[in-house]
C-alpha positions, 0 to 999 in steps of 0.5 A: 848500260853499254851492250852490243847488237843482239837478240834471240833467234825467231822461229827456225832461224839459224844463228847466222840468220838471226845475227843478220836480222838483228844487225839490220833491225838494230843498226839499220843496215848490214855492213860489208862483213869481211869475217864472222868469228864465233866467240861463245854460246851462252845457254841458260841453266834450263836450256831454253835460252841460247845467246850466240856471240860473234865478232864481225870484222868490217873494214870501215867504221860507219854511222848506224841508224839506231832503232829504239833499243839503243840510245847511242853508239861508240867505236872503241879500241880493244880494252877501252870499253865504255862503262858500265858494260852490260854484265853479259858483255862484261863476262864475254870480254873478260873470258880468258878464252875469248880474250885469246880469240880477240887478241889473235884476230886483232894481231892477224888484222894488224899483220894484214894492214902492214 
C-alpha cells in the first residue's frame, strides 16, 4: 500500500516540528524545502488524533534513505498515483479542496520555471 511520510506529534511538538522529525526519521534527511503548504488536518471523531497533511515543494528529486516503515519509494507525476493508495491518502488526493490547492501550486511552479 502506498502512502506518504507521516506520523503523529510527540509530546509538545508543533505540527511543523513533527513534520521535520518524521521526514528525518523516515527518509534519512530533510531536503531543502522551498515552500511548505498545509493541505488539511484530519481530526478523529473522539478528537484524540490529529493528522496534518502538507505539500513540501523541493527543487530536485533525491534518493531517500528509507527506514523500516517503508519498502520503497517513487517519484510520480500529478494524477499518476501508484496503486493501491492508503485510504487516507486517497481521500486527501481526491478531495476537491485539496485538488484545487495542488493544481494552483503546480500551475504557479510551472509559471516560475518558464
